[in-house]
C-alpha positions in Angstrom: 17.1 49.6 105.6 13.6 48.7 105.6 12.7 45.6 103.9 10.4 46.1 100.7 7.0 44.6 101.2 5.1 43.0 98.2 1.5 42.3 98.5 0.1 39.6 96.0 -3.7 39.1 95.8 -5.0 36.1 93.8 -8.2 34.2 93.5 -8.9 30.4 94.1 -7.6 28.6 91.1 -4.5 27.2 89.7 -4.3 29.8 86.9 -4.1 32.7 89.1 -2.1 31.0 91.8 0.8 29.5 90.0 2.0 32.9 88.6 1.7 34.4 91.9 4.0 31.5 93.2 6.6 32.1 90.5 6.8 35.6 91.6 6.8 34.9 95.4 9.9 32.6 94.8 11.7 35.4 92.7 10.9 38.2 95.1 11.8 36.6 98.3 15.3 35.7 96.6 15.6 39.4 96.1 15.2 40.0 99.7 11.5 41.6 99.7 9.0 40.5 102.3 6.1 38.7 100.1 2.5 38.7 101.6 -0.4 36.7 99.6 -4.0 37.5 100.1 -6.4 34.9 99.0 -9.3 32.8 100.0 -10.3 29.5 101.0 -10.3 27.9 97.7 -6.8 29.6 96.9 -5.5 28.5 100.2 -5.6 24.8 98.6 -2.9 25.9 96.1 -0.4 27.5 98.6 1.2 24.1 99.5 3.9 24.8 96.8 4.5 28.7 98.0 7.9 29.1 99.5 7.4 28.8 103.4 8.5 32.6 104.1 5.4 33.8 102.1 2.8 35.3 104.6 -0.4 33.9 103.7 -3.8 35.3 104.9 -7.5 34.5 104.0 -9.4 37.5 103.0 -13.1 38.2 103.2 -14.5 38.4 99.5 -17.4 37.1 97.6 -18.8 36.8 94.1 -22.1 37.5 92.4 -21.6 34.4 90.3 -22.7 31.9 92.8 -25.6 31.2 95.7 -29.1 32.5 95.8 -30.7 36.0 96.5 -29.8 36.2 100.2 -26.2 35.2 99.3 -26.0 37.8 96.3 -27.3 40.6 98.7 -24.5 39.9 101.1 -21.7 40.3 98.4 -21.6 44.0 98.6 -21.1 44.2 102.3 -18.7 41.3 102.5 -16.5 43.0 99.9 -16.7 46.2 101.5 -15.6 44.7 104.7 -12.8 43.0 103.2 -11.5 46.3 101.7 -11.8 48.4 105.0 -9.8 45.5 106.7 -7.2 45.6 103.9 -6.6 49.2 104.0 -6.3 49.2 107.9 -3.6 46.4 107.4 -1.9 48.6 104.6 -2.0 51.7 106.8 -0.1 49.6 109.5 2.4 48.0 107.0 2.5 50.0 104.0 3.2 47.7 100.8 5.7 49.2 98.3 3.7 47.4 95.6 0.2 45.6 95.4 -0.1 43.0 92.4 -3.4 41.4 91.7 -3.6 38.1 89.6 -7.4 37.9 89.0 -10.5 36.4 90.8 -12.6 37.9 93.4 -10.3 37.6 96.4 -8.0 40.2 94.7 -10.8 42.9 95.0 -10.1 43.9 98.7 -6.4 44.3 98.2 -6.6 46.3 94.7 -9.6 48.2 96.2 -7.6 49.3 99.3 -4.5 50.1 97.4 -6.7 52.2 95.1 -8.2 54.0 97.9 -4.6 54.7 99.6 -3.0 55.6 96.4 -0.4 52.9 96.5 1.8 51.7 93.7 -0.5 48.8 92.0 -0.6 46.7 89.0 -2.6 43.3 87.9 -1.2 40.4 85.9 -3.8 38.9 83.5 -3.0 35.2 82.5 -5.5 34.7 79.9 -6.1 36.5 76.2 -9.5 38.1 77.7 -9.4 40.1 80.8 -11.1 38.6 83.8 -14.1 40.3 85.3 -12.3 41.6 88.4 -9.1 42.8 86.1 -11.7 44.6 83.8 -12.8 46.5 86.7 -9.3 47.6 87.7 -7.5 47.7 84.6 -7.7 51.7 84.2 -7.2 51.9 87.9 -3.8 50.4 88.3 -0.3 51.7 86.9 0.2 48.8 84.4 -1.4 45.7 83.4 1.0 42.9 82.7 -0.3 40.5 80.0 0.3 37.0 79.8 -1.1 36.4 76.2 -0.5 38.9 73.5 -2.6 40.8 72.1 -5.1 41.1 75.1 -7.7 43.5 74.3 -7.8 46.2 77.2 -10.3 48.9 77.8 -9.4 52.5 76.7 -7.0 54.3 79.2 -5.3 51.2 80.4 -1.6 50.5 79.7 -0.4 47.0 78.8 2.7 45.3 78.5 3.4 41.6 77.4 5.3 39.6 79.8 4.0 36.2 79.3 2.8 33.8 82.0 5.2 33.2 84.8 5.9 29.3 85.4 6.8 27.8 88.6 10.5 26.7 89.5 9.6 23.0 88.7 8.5 23.8 85.2 11.7 26.1 84.8 14.0 23.2 85.7 12.5 21.3 82.6 12.3 24.1 80.3 13.4 22.9 76.7 13.9 19.3 78.0 15.1 17.1 75.3 12.0 15.3 73.4 11.7 11.6 72.7 9.8 11.3 69.5 7.1 8.8 69.4 8.2 5.2 68.2 7.9 1.4 68.8 8.8 1.6 72.4 7.2 2.7 75.7 5.4 6.0 75.4 3.1 8.5 77.5 0.4 10.7 77.3 -0.5 13.2 79.7 -4.1 14.1 80.2 -4.8 17.5 82.4 -7.9 19.2 82.7 -6.8 22.4 84.6 -6.7 22.5 88.4 -10.2 21.3 88.5 -9.8 18.4 86.2 -12.4 18.1 83.1 -15.4 15.9 82.8 -15.4 16.0 79.1 -11.6 14.9 79.0 -12.9 12.0 81.1 -15.8 11.3 78.8 -13.7 11.2 75.6 -9.8 10.4 76.2 -10.3 6.9 77.6 -12.4 5.9 74.7 -10.2 7.7 71.9 -7.2 6.0 73.7 -8.9 2.4 73.2 -9.8 3.1 69.5 -6.1 3.5 68.8 -4.4 0.5 66.7 -3.4 -2.1 69.3 0.4 -1.8 68.2 0.2 1.9 69.4 -2.0 1.4 72.4 0.0 -1.3 73.9 3.3 1.0 74.2 1.1 3.5 76.0 1.4 4.8 79.6 -1.4 7.2 80.5 -1.4 9.6 83.4 -4.8 10.8 83.5 -6.1 13.7 85.8 -9.8 13.2 86.6 -12.1 14.8 89.0 -12.8 12.9 92.1 -16.2 11.7 91.2 -15.0 10.7 87.7 -12.0 8.9 89.1 -13.4 5.3 89.6 -15.1 5.1 86.2 -12.1 6.1 84.1 -9.8 4.0 86.1 -12.3 1.1 85.4 -12.5 1.8 81.6 -8.7 1.8 81.2 -8.4 -1.6 83.2 -11.1 -3.1 81.2 -9.6 -2.3 78.0 -6.1 -3.5 79.1 -4.8 0.1 79.0 -1.9 1.0 81.3 -3.2 4.2 83.0 -2.6 6.0 86.4 -5.9 7.9 87.2 -5.8 10.7 90.0 -7.6 13.7 91.0 -4.6 15.8 91.1 -0.8 15.3 90.1 1.5 17.3 91.9 4.4 16.5 89.6 2.9 17.7 86.3 6.0 19.3 85.3 8.1 16.3 85.3 5.2 14.2 83.6 4.9 16.8 81.0 8.8 16.4 80.3 8.4 12.8 79.8 5.3 12.7 77.8 5.0 12.2 74.0 1.8 14.1 73.9 -0.2 16.2 76.2 -4.1 16.5 76.1 -5.2 19.3 78.0 -7.7 22.2 78.5 -6.0 25.7 77.4 -5.8 27.3 80.7 -3.2 30.1 80.9 -0.9 28.2 83.2 -1.3 24.6 81.1 -0.5 26.6 77.9 2.6 28.3 79.7 3.9 25.0 80.8 3.5 23.2 77.7 5.4 26.0 75.5 8.1 26.4 78.1 8.6 22.6 78.3 8.0 22.2 74.6 5.7 19.3 74.1 3.0 18.6 71.2 -0.4 19.2 72.5 -3.9 18.5 71.8 -6.0 21.4 73.2 -9.7 21.3 74.1 -10.6 24.9 75.2 -13.4 25.2 77.9 -16.3 26.3 75.9 -18.1 28.2 79.0 -14.8 30.2 79.9 -15.6 33.8 80.2 -14.9 35.7 76.7 -13.8 32.5 75.1 -10.6 33.1 76.8 -9.3 29.6 76.7 -9.6 29.5 72.8 -7.4 33.0 73.0 -5.0 31.3 75.1 -4.3 28.6 72.7 -4.0 30.8 69.6 -0.2 31.5 69.6 0.6 27.8 70.3 -1.8 26.5 67.6 -0.6 29.3 65.1 3.0 28.0 65.6 2.1 24.6 64.9 3.0 23.2 68.4 -0.6 22.4 69.2 -3.8 20.9 67.6 -7.0 22.6 68.8 -10.3 20.8 68.9 -13.5 22.8 70.0 -15.8 21.3 72.5 -18.5 21.4 69.7 -16.3 19.4 67.4 -14.9 16.9 70.2 -15.8 13.2 69.9 -13.8 10.0 70.5 -13.2 9.2 66.9 -12.0 12.6 65.9 -9.8 12.8 69.0 -8.5 9.3 68.3 -7.4 10.3 64.9 -5.6 13.4 66.0 -3.6 11.4 68.9 -3.0 8.7 66.1 -1.6 11.3 63.7 0.8 12.7 66.5 2.1 9.2 67.7 2.5 7.7 64.2 4.6 10.6 62.8 7.9 11.0 64.7 9.2 13.7 62.8 5.8 15.7 62.9 5.8 15.1 66.5 9.3 16.7 67.0 8.6 19.4 64.9 5.5 20.3 67.2 7.7 20.0 70.2 10.0 22.4 68.6 7.1 24.9 67.5 5.7 24.9 71.1 9.0 25.7 72.7 9.5 28.6 70.2 6.2 30.3 71.8 7.3 29.7 75.3 8.5 32.9 77.5 10.7 31.4 80.1 12.0 34.6 81.6 8.3 35.9 82.1 9.1 35.8 85.9 12.1 38.0 85.4 10.1 40.4 83.3 7.2 40.6 86.0 10.0 41.0 88.6 11.4 44.2 86.6 7.9 45.6 86.2 7.4 45.2 90.2 11.0 46.6 91.0 10.3 49.6 88.6 6.5 50.3 90.1 8.2 50.4 93.6 11.0 53.0 92.5 8.3 55.3 90.7 6.1 54.9 93.9 8.9 56.4 96.1 
């Protein structure tokens, strides 16, 4: 019997790549062949993918970057990507094509549309990304990570949640140790790129905490490469026990050991926090398209699992007061952890697998 083929296409951020990784893990276990089409940026996130995933880099481009000459080349580049992908698909016909957003998903979705192959998209955020906006009406199904996600008229949406990697699922609902007069940890993550504003504000906010709390803290702070040195120096000068790195490859285990997570509200970060179940202070990225990071945070904040501070209201004093409130209130922190857990969808991957399998059956 012919082995079924799933072609996944995803752009170059952790937000797009982590759900693709979760789906790859699950579909390979079901005996499918899994191919991933991405760009050079996306290829940086493929280290965690199962080895049997067939990964290829595709020619795509964005109108968002570069000068006039670069922008003039965008159309031909994308068209070239679509044509080359269509030729590949005619040689080896995928049973399902799924796009996770980002410009590198255009060639695969474009070619699948031209050839009439079964296709769908997964949108991680509470607002459709630009590419998913284009294809929402041209695919069989839009699987939504956040609900409700406004969709264009004529598009069909189903709420499945955001798939999380196996490393997150292993720690789903891990017992929470409430804050107290003993060693505690805070995890600071700014999404896959790090976040300058967190490097500017968090160290000063922690330095302003009462000494009896500060002395118990161990900080794991993800900072951009260019901010790493100054953030580390600040913590050292203030006698704060901190580990500062541009990238932590063990975020799930660090989150499960943390009393508090301070984070951007990218879709995969919110999914990880809710599936593991940890109190969080979320600072949405103000420049996110359609303010989607605020939409991502909504369910977690409404349930009482997270405190939201808009960038416009963020300063070290405000942040310090919120950190103090969580760490000095063991009962409240435990309630936040439980509330976060109540919004998690640990079976999101299984739901997505079901959608893919159903689409493959309908397409044959």
